[in-house]
N, CA, C and O atoms as CSV, one atom per row, in Angstrom:
chain,resi,resn,atom,element,x,y,z
A,1,MET,N,N,-74.385,87.105,-42.006
A,1,MET,CA,C,-75.362,86.426,-41.197
A,1,MET,C,C,-74.843,85.065,-40.741
A,1,MET,O,O,-74.983,84.701,-39.573
A,2,THR,N,N,-74.248,84.322,-41.660
A,2,THR,CA,C,-73.738,83.006,-41.296
A,2,THR,C,C,-72.530,83.120,-40.368
A,2,THR,O,O,-72.318,82.267,-39.506
A,3,ARG,N,N,-71.740,84.181,-40.550
A,3,ARG,CA,C,-70.595,84.390,-39.656
A,3,ARG,C,C,-71.060,84.644,-38.229
A,3,ARG,O,O,-70.494,84.102,-37.279
A,4,ALA,N,N,-72.091,85.467,-38.083
A,4,ALA,CA,C,-72.632,85.751,-36.752
A,4,ALA,C,C,-73.202,84.493,-36.119
A,4,ALA,O,O,-73.032,84.265,-34.921
A,5,LEU,N,N,-73.871,83.684,-36.912
A,5,LEU,CA,C,-74.440,82.436,-36.415
A,5,LEU,C,C,-73.337,81.466,-35.982
A,5,LEU,O,O,-73.439,80.824,-34.937
A,6,LEU,N,N,-72.291,81.367,-36.791
A,6,LEU,CA,C,-71.175,80.495,-36.433
A,6,LEU,C,C,-70.442,80.994,-35.196
A,6,LEU,O,O,-70.020,80.194,-34.361
A,7,LEU,N,N,-70.287,82.313,-35.071
A,7,LEU,CA,C,-69.646,82.892,-33.891
A,7,LEU,C,C,-70.471,82.598,-32.635
A,7,LEU,O,O,-69.918,82.208,-31.607
A,8,ALA,N,N,-71.784,82.783,-32.714
A,8,ALA,CA,C,-72.657,82.503,-31.572
A,8,ALA,C,C,-72.625,81.029,-31.209
A,8,ALA,O,O,-72.599,80.685,-30.027
A,9,LEU,N,N,-72.625,80.168,-32.190
A,9,LEU,CA,C,-72.571,78.734,-31.946
A,9,LEU,C,C,-71.234,78.349,-31.306
A,9,LEU,O,O,-71.203,77.537,-30.382
A,10,GLY,N,N,-70.154,78.915,-31.782
A,10,GLY,CA,C,-68.826,78.641,-31.220
A,10,GLY,C,C,-68.717,79.100,-29.776
A,10,GLY,O,O,-68.143,78.400,-28.942
A,11,LEU,N,N,-69.268,80.280,-29.472
A,11,LEU,CA,C,-69.245,80.769,-28.091
A,11,LEU,C,C,-70.113,79.904,-27.178
A,11,LEU,O,O,-69.765,79.666,-26.021
A,12,ALA,N,N,-71.232,79.440,-27.700
A,12,ALA,CA,C,-72.111,78.590,-26.902
A,12,ALA,C,C,-71.451,77.258,-26.565
A,12,ALA,O,O,-71.697,76.693,-25.500
A,13,ILE,N,N,-70.627,76.764,-27.457
A,13,ILE,CA,C,-69.948,75.483,-27.215
A,13,ILE,C,C,-68.779,75.662,-26.254
A,13,ILE,O,O,-68.576,74.816,-25.384
A,14,THR,N,N,-68.003,76.739,-26.384
A,14,THR,CA,C,-66.806,76.924,-25.556
A,14,THR,C,C,-67.106,77.468,-24.163
A,14,THR,O,O,-66.284,77.291,-23.264
A,15,ALA,N,N,-68.229,78.114,-23.947
A,15,ALA,CA,C,-68.540,78.695,-22.640
A,15,ALA,C,C,-68.609,77.650,-21.528
A,15,ALA,O,O,-68.013,77.880,-20.475
A,16,PRO,N,N,-69.298,76.515,-21.690
A,16,PRO,CA,C,-69.306,75.511,-20.621
A,16,PRO,C,C,-67.926,74.929,-20.336
A,16,PRO,O,O,-67.626,74.589,-19.191
A,17,CYS,N,N,-67.096,74.812,-21.345
A,17,CYS,CA,C,-65.741,74.288,-21.138
A,17,CYS,C,C,-64.925,75.244,-20.275
A,17,CYS,O,O,-64.167,74.810,-19.408
A,18,ALA,N,N,-65.078,76.527,-20.509
A,18,ALA,CA,C,-64.339,77.512,-19.711
A,18,ALA,C,C,-64.860,77.532,-18.281
A,18,ALA,O,O,-64.072,77.667,-17.345
A,19,ALA,N,N,-66.163,77.402,-18.092
A,19,ALA,CA,C,-66.736,77.411,-16.751
A,19,ALA,C,C,-66.341,76.163,-15.974
A,19,ALA,O,O,-66.150,76.230,-14.760
A,20,ALA,N,N,-66.216,75.035,-16.647
A,20,ALA,CA,C,-65.855,73.786,-15.975
A,20,ALA,C,C,-64.411,73.802,-15.502
A,20,ALA,O,O,-64.068,73.076,-14.568
A,21,SER,N,N,-63.560,74.604,-16.116
A,21,SER,CA,C,-62.156,74.631,-15.721
A,21,SER,C,C,-61.890,75.634,-14.609
A,21,SER,O,O,-60.772,75.690,-14.096
A,22,THR,N,N,-62.868,76.417,-14.229
A,22,THR,CA,C,-62.705,77.398,-13.161
A,22,THR,C,C,-62.866,76.712,-11.813
A,22,THR,O,O,-63.812,75.951,-11.610
A,23,THR,N,N,-61.942,76.980,-10.888
A,23,THR,CA,C,-62.011,76.372,-9.556
A,23,THR,C,C,-62.031,77.461,-8.502
A,23,THR,O,O,-61.663,78.606,-8.763
A,24,GLY,N,N,-62.464,77.090,-7.308
A,24,GLY,CA,C,-62.487,78.030,-6.204
A,24,GLY,C,C,-63.072,77.366,-4.971
A,24,GLY,O,O,-63.480,76.205,-5.011
A,25,THR,N,N,-63.109,78.105,-3.887
A,25,THR,CA,C,-63.668,77.595,-2.641
A,25,THR,C,C,-64.627,78.617,-2.057
A,25,THR,O,O,-64.519,79.816,-2.314
A,26,ILE,N,N,-65.558,78.121,-1.273
A,26,ILE,CA,C,-66.504,78.985,-0.561
A,26,ILE,C,C,-66.411,78.620,0.911
A,26,ILE,O,O,-66.577,77.454,1.271
A,27,GLY,N,N,-66.149,79.593,1.758
A,27,GLY,CA,C,-66.068,79.357,3.199
A,27,GLY,C,C,-67.441,79.502,3.834
A,27,GLY,O,O,-68.004,80.596,3.859
A,28,VAL,N,N,-67.981,78.400,4.347
A,28,VAL,CA,C,-69.310,78.392,4.944
A,28,VAL,C,C,-69.228,77.739,6.308
A,28,VAL,O,O,-68.503,76.762,6.498
A,29,GLN,N,N,-69.977,78.286,7.261
A,29,GLN,CA,C,-70.022,77.706,8.593
A,29,GLN,C,C,-71.476,77.547,9.001
A,29,GLN,O,O,-72.260,78.486,8.862
A,30,LEU,N,N,-71.849,76.384,9.501
A,30,LEU,CA,C,-73.206,76.097,9.935
A,30,LEU,C,C,-73.184,75.799,11.424
A,30,LEU,O,O,-72.466,74.908,11.879
A,31,ILE,N,N,-73.971,76.546,12.178
A,31,ILE,CA,C,-74.079,76.331,13.617
A,31,ILE,C,C,-75.516,75.917,13.909
A,31,ILE,O,O,-76.457,76.635,13.570
A,32,ILE,N,N,-75.681,74.760,14.535
A,32,ILE,CA,C,-77.009,74.256,14.871
A,32,ILE,C,C,-77.173,74.333,16.387
A,32,ILE,O,O,-76.375,73.778,17.142
A,33,PHE,N,N,-78.214,75.025,16.811
A,33,PHE,CA,C,-78.509,75.137,18.235
A,33,PHE,C,C,-79.534,74.071,18.582
A,33,PHE,O,O,-80.570,73.963,17.926
A,34,SER,N,N,-79.252,73.298,19.592
A,34,SER,CA,C,-80.068,72.131,19.892
A,34,SER,C,C,-81.330,72.452,20.685
A,34,SER,O,O,-82.223,71.608,20.761
A,35,ARG,N,N,-81.434,73.626,21.270
A,35,ARG,CA,C,-82.569,73.829,22.143
A,35,ARG,C,C,-83.016,75.275,22.132
A,35,ARG,O,O,-82.203,76.198,22.102
A,36,CYS,N,N,-84.319,75.452,22.158
A,36,CYS,CA,C,-84.929,76.769,22.267
A,36,CYS,C,C,-85.883,76.768,23.454
A,36,CYS,O,O,-86.565,75.777,23.712
A,37,GLU,N,N,-85.926,77.866,24.160
A,37,GLU,CA,C,-86.839,78.004,25.291
A,37,GLU,C,C,-87.941,78.976,24.896
A,37,GLU,O,O,-87.669,80.068,24.396
A,38,ILE,N,N,-89.178,78.576,25.122
A,38,ILE,CA,C,-90.332,79.423,24.806
A,38,ILE,C,C,-91.054,79.732,26.104
A,38,ILE,O,O,-91.500,78.829,26.811
A,39,ASN,N,N,-91.166,81.012,26.410
A,39,ASN,CA,C,-91.855,81.463,27.615
A,39,ASN,C,C,-93.032,82.325,27.210
A,39,ASN,O,O,-92.862,83.372,26.584
A,40,SER,N,N,-94.227,81.883,27.569
A,40,SER,CA,C,-95.431,82.638,27.250
A,40,SER,C,C,-96.159,82.956,28.546
A,40,SER,O,O,-96.528,82.061,29.306
A,41,GLN,N,N,-96.358,84.230,28.780
A,41,GLN,CA,C,-97.070,84.665,29.975
A,41,GLN,C,C,-98.243,85.528,29.546
A,41,GLN,O,O,-98.154,86.228,28.537
A,42,PRO,N,N,-99.336,85.494,30.289
A,42,PRO,CA,C,-100.539,86.232,29.878
A,42,PRO,C,C,-100.332,87.735,29.693
A,42,PRO,O,O,-100.981,88.332,28.834
A,43,GLN,N,N,-99.458,88.358,30.464
A,43,GLN,CA,C,-99.272,89.805,30.349
A,43,GLN,C,C,-98.396,90.206,29.163
A,43,GLN,O,O,-98.331,91.385,28.816
A,44,GLN,N,N,-97.719,89.234,28.534
A,44,GLN,CA,C,-96.872,89.533,27.386
A,44,GLN,C,C,-97.673,89.399,26.098
A,44,GLN,O,O,-98.505,88.502,25.960
A,45,ALA,N,N,-97.413,90.292,25.167
A,45,ALA,CA,C,-98.122,90.250,23.887
A,45,ALA,C,C,-97.674,89.049,23.059
A,45,ALA,O,O,-98.512,88.337,22.506
A,46,LEU,N,N,-96.380,88.817,22.967
A,46,LEU,CA,C,-95.828,87.704,22.183
A,46,LEU,C,C,-95.008,86.801,23.096
A,46,LEU,O,O,-94.439,87.273,24.081
A,47,PRO,N,N,-94.939,85.520,22.784
A,47,PRO,CA,C,-94.074,84.646,23.584
A,47,PRO,C,C,-92.604,85.023,23.407
A,47,PRO,O,O,-92.187,85.435,22.324
A,48,GLN,N,N,-91.839,84.880,24.457
A,48,GLN,CA,C,-90.405,85.150,24.401
A,48,GLN,C,C,-89.692,83.855,24.054
A,48,GLN,O,O,-89.861,82.846,24.739
A,49,ILE,N,N,-88.890,83.881,22.984
A,49,ILE,CA,C,-88.185,82.688,22.514
A,49,ILE,C,C,-86.694,82.956,22.574
A,49,ILE,O,O,-86.209,83.959,22.053
A,50,ASP,N,N,-85.974,82.049,23.215
A,50,ASP,CA,C,-84.528,82.181,23.348
A,50,ASP,C,C,-83.877,80.927,22.784
A,50,ASP,O,O,-84.035,79.836,23.334
A,51,CYS,N,N,-83.147,81.083,21.689
A,51,CYS,CA,C,-82.480,79.952,21.032
A,51,CYS,C,C,-80.971,80.115,21.125
A,51,CYS,O,O,-80.388,80.939,20.421
A,52,GLY,N,N,-80.351,79.348,21.973
A,52,GLY,CA,C,-78.901,79.315,22.041
A,52,GLY,C,C,-78.251,80.578,22.553
A,52,GLY,O,O,-77.026,80.690,22.513
A,53,ARG,N,N,-79.012,81.515,23.025
A,53,ARG,CA,C,-78.511,82.770,23.576
A,53,ARG,C,C,-77.622,83.540,22.587
A,53,ARG,O,O,-76.683,84.227,22.988
A,54,HIS,N,N,-77.934,83.414,21.291
A,54,HIS,CA,C,-77.224,84.147,20.253
A,54,HIS,C,C,-78.225,85.003,19.493
A,54,HIS,O,O,-79.317,84.540,19.161
A,55,VAL,N,N,-77.859,86.239,19.220
A,55,VAL,CA,C,-78.763,87.155,18.533
A,55,VAL,C,C,-79.115,86.649,17.143
A,55,VAL,O,O,-80.258,86.791,16.709
A,56,SER,N,N,-78.160,86.065,16.443
A,56,SER,CA,C,-78.404,85.611,15.078
A,56,SER,C,C,-79.311,84.385,15.012
A,56,SER,O,O,-79.834,84.066,13.944
A,57,ALA,N,N,-79.505,83.696,16.128
A,57,ALA,CA,C,-80.311,82.468,16.126
A,57,ALA,C,C,-81.757,82.705,16.534
A,57,ALA,O,O,-82.545,81.760,16.565
A,58,GLN,N,N,-82.122,83.931,16.843
A,58,GLN,CA,C,-83.470,84.198,17.324
A,58,GLN,C,C,-84.471,84.164,16.173
A,58,GLN,O,O,-84.221,84.733,15.111
A,59,PRO,N,N,-85.598,83.500,16.385
A,59,PRO,CA,C,-86.619,83.430,15.338
A,59,PRO,C,C,-87.416,84.717,15.251
A,59,PRO,O,O,-87.363,85.562,16.144
A,60,ARG,N,N,-88.159,84.852,14.155
A,60,ARG,CA,C,-89.060,85.997,13.994
A,60,ARG,C,C,-90.454,85.546,14.413
A,60,ARG,O,O,-90.960,84.539,13.916
A,61,VAL,N,N,-91.071,86.284,15.320
A,61,VAL,CA,C,-92.385,85.935,15.850
A,61,VAL,C,C,-93.387,86.991,15.401
A,61,VAL,O,O,-93.190,88.185,15.627
A,62,THR,N,N,-94.468,86.536,14.759
A,62,THR,CA,C,-95.548,87.447,14.371
A,62,THR,C,C,-96.856,86.905,14.931
A,62,THR,O,O,-97.021,85.701,15.124
A,63,GLU,N,N,-97.766,87.811,15.181
A,63,GLU,CA,C,-99.044,87.444,15.780
A,63,GLU,C,C,-100.168,88.115,15.016
A,63,GLU,O,O,-100.055,89.280,14.634
A,64,SER,N,N,-101.252,87.388,14.793
A,64,SER,CA,C,-102.431,87.983,14.190
A,64,SER,C,C,-103.658,87.447,14.926
A,64,SER,O,O,-103.693,86.296,15.360
A,65,VAL,N,N,-104.655,88.311,15.052
A,65,VAL,CA,C,-105.876,87.944,15.751
A,65,VAL,C,C,-106.851,87.352,14.739
A,65,VAL,O,O,-107.095,87.928,13.679
A,66,LEU,N,N,-107.399,86.196,15.083
A,66,LEU,CA,C,-108.371,85.544,14.223
A,66,LEU,C,C,-109.751,86.157,14.452
A,66,LEU,O,O,-109.922,86.979,15.353
A,67,LYS,N,N,-110.714,85.770,13.659
A,67,LYS,CA,C,-112.061,86.319,13.780
A,67,LYS,C,C,-112.640,86.060,15.166
A,67,LYS,O,O,-112.403,85.017,15.776
A,68,GLN,N,N,-113.404,87.037,15.644
A,68,GLN,CA,C,-114.060,86.890,16.938
A,68,GLN,C,C,-115.428,86.267,16.720
A,68,GLN,O,O,-116.171,86.667,15.823
A,69,ASP,N,N,-115.754,85.285,17.549
A,69,ASP,CA,C,-117.047,84.624,17.481
A,69,ASP,C,C,-118.079,85.520,18.160
A,69,ASP,O,O,-117.940,85.842,19.340
A,70,ALA,N,N,-119.114,85.924,17.421
A,70,ALA,CA,C,-120.116,86.852,17.953
A,70,ALA,C,C,-120.948,86.225,19.061
A,70,ALA,O,O,-121.352,86.920,19.994
A,71,MET,N,N,-121.211,84.934,18.978
A,71,MET,CA,C,-122.047,84.266,19.981
A,71,MET,C,C,-121.317,84.131,21.315
A,71,MET,O,O,-121.860,84.505,22.355
A,72,SER,N,N,-120.124,83.615,21.300
A,72,SER,CA,C,-119.396,83.380,22.554
A,72,SER,C,C,-118.458,84.518,22.923
A,72,SER,O,O,-117.895,84.529,24.017
A,73,LYS,N,N,-118.287,85.469,22.023
A,73,LYS,CA,C,-117.398,86.626,22.233
A,73,LYS,C,C,-115.969,86.193,22.564
A,73,LYS,O,O,-115.271,86.822,23.359
A,74,GLU,N,N,-115.564,85.100,21.925
A,74,GLU,CA,C,-114.190,84.627,22.084
A,74,GLU,C,C,-113.431,84.858,20.785
A,74,GLU,O,O,-113.999,84.775,19.696
A,75,SER,N,N,-112.162,85.143,20.914
A,75,SER,CA,C,-111.319,85.289,19.736
A,75,SER,C,C,-110.064,84.456,19.922
A,75,SER,O,O,-109.707,84.096,21.043
A,76,GLY,N,N,-109.409,84.159,18.837
A,76,GLY,CA,C,-108.184,83.373,18.889
A,76,GLY,C,C,-107.033,84.155,18.293
A,76,GLY,O,O,-107.229,85.112,17.543
A,77,LYS,N,N,-105.828,83.729,18.640
A,77,LYS,CA,C,-104.625,84.338,18.094
A,77,LYS,C,C,-103.854,83.279,17.318
A,77,LYS,O,O,-103.822,82.109,17.697
A,78,LEU,N,N,-103.242,83.706,16.239
A,78,LEU,CA,C,-102.343,82.861,15.469
A,78,LEU,C,C,-100.935,83.431,15.660
A,78,LEU,O,O,-100.653,84.562,15.265
A,79,VAL,N,N,-100.066,82.638,16.267
A,79,VAL,CA,C,-98.683,83.051,16.518
A,79,VAL,C,C,-97.796,82.227,15.583
A,79,VAL,O,O,-97.808,80.997,15.638
A,80,ILE,N,N,-97.027,82.905,14.723
A,80,ILE,CA,C,-96.149,82.251,13.759
A,80,ILE,C,C,-94.704,82.467,14.197
A,80,ILE,O,O,-94.280,83.596,14.444
A,81,VAL,N,N,-93.960,81.379,14.288
A,81,VAL,CA,C,-92.548,81.438,14.651
A,81,VAL,C,C,-91.750,80.977,13.436
A,81,VAL,O,O,-91.909,79.842,12.985
A,82,GLU,N,N,-90.894,81.848,12.902
A,82,GLU,CA,C,-90.095,81.545,11.706
A,82,GLU,C,C,-88.613,81.547,12.066
A,82,GLU,O,O,-88.104,82.483,12.682
A,83,TRP,N,N,-87.932,80.465,11.662
A,83,TRP,CA,C,-86.496,80.419,11.840
A,83,TRP,C,C,-85.813,80.658,10.541
A,83,TRP,O,O,-84.583,80.659,10.481
C-alpha cells in the first residue's frame, strides 16, 4: 500500500516537469475582414450578408417569428446573425 502511494506521489511530482520540457509550435492564421454588406429586401425571407466575399467568413443567419399581437394583428421577427 505504501509503495503504491509513493509511486503515485512520485509520478505526480515528475509529470509537470516532463510536460514543461516539451516544446513545439502551432501554425495559426487569423484573417479579419473589415466590412460586411447586409442586404434586406421584402421579398427575401432572410437578409443576405456578404463578408469579404469568402465562404468561410459568412455568418450564420437564423430567423424566428415572435408572438403575434391579437389586437393589431402585427407580428415581429427576430433575426440572429452569428459569426
